[in-house]
N, C-alpha and C positions, 0 to 999 in steps of 0.2 A: 660632477665637479663640486657641487655644493656639499654633497655627502663627504667628499674627500677633505674639503676645507674645514668642515665641522670636526672631522676626526683629528685634523692637525691642531685645531684650536683646543680641543679637549686634551690632546697630548701635551701641548704647551702649558696649559693650565695645571695639568698633573705634575709636569716637571718643575714648574714654578713653585707649586705647593711643596714638593719634596725639597727643593732648594731652600725655601723659607724655613721648613722644619729643621733641616740640617744646620742652617745658620743659627736658628733659635737654640737648638741643642748645643751648638758650638759656643754660643754666647753664655749659656748657662754653665758649661764646663769651664770656660775661660774666665768667668767672672771672679774677681778677687774676693776673698772672704770678708765678711763683715766682722768688725771688732767691737764687742760690747765689754767695756772695761768698767766694772762696778767696784768703786772704792768706798769703803766704810771708814768713818772717822773714830779713832780710839777703840776699835773693837779688839778685845783681848784674844790671845792665842787659843785659849780654851773656852771661848764664849759661844761656841757652836757645838751642837750635839756630835757631829762627826769628828770633832777634835777632843771629845771626852766630857763635855758638860753634861751633868745629870740634872741641871735645873733649867737652863734656857731651852726654848723650843724653836728649832730651825729646820723644819722638814723640807722646805723648798731649796735652801742652800745645801742641805745634805744631799738632795737629789742631783745637784750639779756635781758634787763629789762622787756620787755613785756612777755618774756618766763620764767622769774625767779623772784627772790626777790631782792628788792632794800632796802638798809639800809639808813635811814635818819640821824642816830646818830653814824656813823662810824668814828673812829679816828685813826690817825697814832700815834705810840708810841713816836714820836719825831717830832718837827717842821722842821727838816731837814732830809736828805735822808739816810745816812749810818746806823744810829742806828735803824731806822724803818725797813730797809731791814734785818738787823740782827735779829730783833724781829720776822719778818715774817718767816724766815728760821729756827729759833730755838724754837719759842714759848715762849721765855723769854724776859722780859722787858730789855731795854738797860741798866738800872741801875743794874740789876741782873748780866749781863755779862760784866759790867764795860766798856761799849762802848757807852757813852752818847753824844759824839760829832762826827761830820762827818769828813771823811778824806779830807784834803785839799791838794792843789798842793805843799805846803811847808811842808806837814806832819801834824803838829798840828794846832790847832786854833790860829789865831792871837788874841791878847787881848791888850787893851790899856795899855801902860806902867804905867800910873797912874790910872788905873781902880781900883774899890773898891775891886774886888776879883781876885784871880788867878784861872783859870779853872783847873779842875782835870787833873792829868797826866794819863788819862785813856788809854785803849787799842785802837789801830787803826786796829783791826782785831777781828774776832771770833776765839777763840781757837779751834785747831783741835780736841780737846777732846769733843767738843760739837757735839751732834747728830743732824745734819740738816735733813730736810725732805727727800732728796734722800737717805741718809744713813739709815733712818728708813724704807725705802722700799727695801733695797738691797737684802733681802732674798726672795722677792716676784716676781722676774722676771720683774720688771719694767725697761724700758728704760728711762734714765733720761738725761736731757739736760738743760743747762743754756744758753740762747741766749740774748745777749745785755749787758746792764749795770750791773756790779757786784758791785764794790765800797764798798765791805765788807771786804777788806783786803788790806793792803798797800804794801804787798810783794807777789811775785808769789807763795810762799809756802802756801798762804791763798786763792788762786784762786779756782774756782769751782771744778776742777778735784781732788783737795786735800780735798774737803769737801763732797765727795760722788757722784758728778755728773759724768756721763759717758763722756760727752762732754762739752766743753766751747767754745762758739762762740762769739767773740767780747767782752768778759769780761776781765777787768783788773782793775788797782787800781784807775783810774780816774773816775770822776762822770759826765763828759760832753765830747762830742766829740770835736776835734779841728774844725771840720766843718761837716755838714750833707751831703756834696757832696763828692763822690768818687774822688780819692782814700783815702779820709779822712786824709790828711796830712796837716801839718802846718810848717811854718818856725820859729815858736816860740820856745824858749828854753825848755818850758814845754809842755807836752801833744802834742808831735809832730805828733803822728799817733796812731790810734786805734790798739791795739794788738789783736792777736788771730782771725784775719779775713783775710783769704787768698783770692787770685784771685779777687782783687778789680778792678773795671773798672772806667774809667772816666765818670763823670756825673751821676753815679747811686746815688740814694737818700737813705740815711741810713735806714729810716723806711721801705722803700720797700725792701731793701736788707735783713734786719732782718726777715721780713715776708717770703721772699723767702727761707731763711734757715729753718724757722719753718715748712713751707710746705714740704720741702724736707725731714726733719727729720720724720715727721708724715708718709709720703709715705714710707719711708724706714723701719719704725717700726710699721706699721699698724697691724701686726699680734700679737703684744705684747701690754700689757698695758703700757702707758707712763706717765711720769710726766714732763711737760714742764714748765719751769720758763722763760717766754718770757718777758724780762724786757727792754722795749723800752727806749732809751735815750730821745726821745721826751716826753714831750714838753719842756724840759730843754733848757736853752740858750746854744749856740748861736741861736738866732731866725733866722731861714733860712727855706725857702720853695720855691716851684716852682713859678716863676713869674706870671703865669696865675692865680694861686689860690690867690696869694697876691693881684693882681689887682681886682679880684672878691670881696674880702673883703674890699678893699679900697673904692670901689663903695658902698658897703653895709654900711660902716661906715658913708658915707655922708648922707645916708637916715635914719640910725638908730645908732646914736653915743652913744651907751650905753657901748661900750668897748673901748680899747685903742690901740690894736695892730692887724693890718690886717695880719701880718706875723704869729703871734701866732695863730690866727684863722685858717689860712691856714695849720699850723702844726697839729692842732686838726683834721681838715678834712682829712689830710693824715693818721693820726692814725686811724680814723674811717673807711676810705676806706680799710685799710689793715686789720683791725679787720674783716670786712666783707669778704674780700678775703680769709682770713684764715679759717673762719667758713664755708664758702662755700665749701672749700676743705675738711674739716672734714665731711661735709654732703655728698659730692660726694663719699667719701670713705666708707660711711655707718657707720660712727662712732658716729654720733650725739647723738643717744639715750643712749650711754654708755660713754659720755664725760661730765665731770663737768667743767664748765667754771667759773672762778673767775676773775672779773675785778676790779681793785683797783688802788689807787694812793698812793705814798709814803709820801706825806705831802701836805699842802695846796698850792694854786697857788701863784707864786711870783708876788708881786705888780708891778714889772718891766714890766710884760707882760699882766696881767689880773686884772680886778676889781672884788673883791670878795664879794661885797655888796650882801646880807645884813650882811655878816660876817665882823668882824673887822680885819684889817690888813691882813697878809698873811704869806708865808713861812718865817721861822725863828722866828716867834712870838708865844707865848703861848696863844694868843687870838684864837678864833674859826677859824679865817681865816688861821691860820698856822697849825692847827691840825685836823680840821674836813674835811673828804675826802669822795668821792664817793666810794661805794662798791656795786657790783651787783653779785649775785651768781645764776647760772642756772644749774639744774640737772634734765633732763627729767624723768618723772615718780616718782620723789621724792620731788621736790619743785613745788608747785602750781604756775602756770603762773600769771604774773602781780600782784604780792603780794608785800607788803611793811612791813618793820619792823622798829619801832621807838626806840627799846631798845639800849642804848649806848653800843658799843663794841669797841675793840681796836685791833691793828695789831697782838698782841701776840696771839689772839684767833684763827687765821687762821691755825696755825700748828695743834692744837688738833682737829680742825674741819675736816681738811683733813684726819687725822689719823682715826677719827671715821667714816668718809664717806667710807674709804677703808675697814675698819673692821679688823677682826682678821688677824694676821700675821705680822703686823708692829711692829717695835721695837723702839719706840720713847723714848726720854729722860723722866725720871720720875719726875724731879723737875721743870717742866715748869710752867709758870705763867698764860698762857692763859686758857680760858674755851671754850669747844666745842660749836659752834653755831648751831649744827645740830638740837637740839630740837626747836630752833627758826625757822630754815629753814623749818622744817616739821610742823610748827605751833602746836607743842605739848605743848608749854609754852609761856608765854608772859613776862618772866623775866629770868634773870640769877642769880645764887647764888653768887652775888658779891656786895659789899657795895660801893666801890669807884673805880674810875679810877685816876691814878696819872702819872705825868710827871716830871722828874727831868732833867732840862736842864741848867746847870750852865756854859753856854758858851756865848761868844760874837759872834753871827753869822754875816756874811757879811750883811745880810738883816736887822738884829735887834740887836743893841748893848744893849740887855736887858736880861742878865742871870737871871734865877729864877726857880721856880717850879709852878705847877698847880695841883689842885685836884678837881675832880667833884664827888659830892655825891648827888644823886637824881638830882634835877634841879639846885642845887647851885654849883657854881664854884668859887674857891678862887685862885687867883694868887698872889704870893709873889715875887716881883722883888728884886734881890740882889743889882743891880746897875742901876739906882738910887733906893734906898730903898723905896718900895711902896707896900701897900696892896690893893687888889681890890677884891670885892665880887659881884658876879652877879647872878641873877635868870634867867637862860636861858629860862625858860618857857614863860616869857613875855618880855625878853630883850636879844634877840639873837644877837643884835648889840653890846652888852656889853658896854653900855653907862652910866648906872645908878649904880654907886658904892654904895653898901649897907654896907660898913664897919662901918660907924658911926651908922647906924640904927640897925645893927644886930651883936653887939660885941660877943654875946655868940656863934653864928653860926661861926664866924671867929675863935674863940678859939677851937671850936669843930673840924673844918676842919684842923686847924694847927696841932692839936694833932693826928688826923687820918693820916695826911701825915707823921708825924714823926714816927708813928708806922710802916707804910708801908716802909719808907726809911730804918729803922733799919732792917727790914726783907730782903730788897733787898741787903743791904751792898755794895753800890757802892764805887768807888773811889771818895772821896769828894773834893770839891773846898776848898780853904783856903783864908783867908783875905790877902790882899796885904799890906805888911808892909810899902811900899813906898807911899801908898795912903794918901792923906791929903785933908780935906775939903777946898774948895776955898772960 
C-alpha cells in the first residue's frame, strides 16, 4: 500500500510539473509584445549610414534596419517637434488636436510684428481627455514609462504621469536641455535645470544617463510586457559631446568635408552607441524575440547642424528636409529582415500600428487620423487606403519664417506659403530636391491639390491663423 501511495504521489508530482510547464509555455506564447519606441530629436533623413550617409557612423541603428523594415517615405506630422510628438502619442494630426505649433520658452510662437499673418492661438498641450498610447494599454498589464524629452505640455498637469504613463523620467515642458553634462544645470533665467531626474552626478552625459534609466526599467519590469517611450533629447541643440569623439570627427571632416559639425556627428555616435547598449541588454534578458523596436525622428535635421542634401532645407520648413524622416521597425518573426517600404506614411500612423501589433484588449481612441502600417510591415499590401498627406503649419518657426501648408498626393506635392505668398508644386518622383516649380506648367494640378487640402482642413477643424491687420506691403 505504501509503495502504491508513493507511485501515486510521484504521478501527481509529474502531472503537476507538466501542467506548470504547459501553463508557463502558454503564458510565454500569450504574452503581449514589448514596445520599445526610440525617438530621436532633430535627426535628419540621411543622418544614418543605412539611409545613405557617408559621414555619420551608426552601426547599431543599421543593425535594426538589417533585422527589420526601413521606410523611405516616412514623414513627421509637423516640421517642428511638439506637434509631431503629440501626433505619435494620440494618432491624431496636430491640426485635429489644435496643437500645430511647438512649445517655446516664452510660451507661444514669436511672430513678426508686421508679418502678413497672426498664427493661431492654439493649444500648448494635449488635452487630458485624449487617449494616449499608455492609456490604451492600461487594462492589459503593461508597465509604461516615458524617458527623456516630453515637450507635449506647457504645465505639469500635462506631463506623462497625467497622460497614462506609470513613470516620467526627465520629461518636462522644455524641448532642449540646458546642457548635456550633469547635473544639467544652467545659470540662465529659463530652462535652468532638467526636471524629474533625481540623483544627478557631475560629468555624466545625458544620452548615457537616459539609457541607464531605460535599462534599469526593463530589468525591473522584465516579467511584464512594457511600453517604453524613450525620447532622447539628442541630437537637439546645444551641440555638446565628449571631446575625444568631437576630435575624431574633426579629423574625419578634414578628409571628407561632406558635413558641417563634428560635434553633431559625435552626438549621433553617442546615440548609436546607446541604442546598441540598450538592445544588448534586451537580448541578454531574453526579450528580443518578443520586443518590437520602433526607431524614429520627430522632424528633419536642423540646418544649423547637418546638411540634408539631397533634400531641400531642414527643420522648420515644409520642404522635404523639414518633414521627411527615418523610420525603422523591427519585430522578430513578424517583419522580414532587411526589407524596405516606399509607401508614404506619417507619424499619426504609429499609434494605430502599435495597437494592431498588440491586438485585442487595447482601448484606443475611436477618431484617430492614422492608418495601421501592419499590412505594410508584413508585406501583405503595397499601398494604404489614403489619398493625401497634409501639413498645416501656420507658424513662424525660429528656423524658417515661412508659415503655410503642404499636401502630397501621389508623387505631387504642393506648398502654399502664407508669408511671403507663394505657391510651389513639385513632382517628387524626379525632383526630390524640390527645385523645379511646376505651378505655371500644371495649373489644374495646383487647383486639384488646393481643393483637396481645403477638404482635409475642414475635416480637421484646427484653430486657424488670421490676417494681420497691421500688415502693409512695403
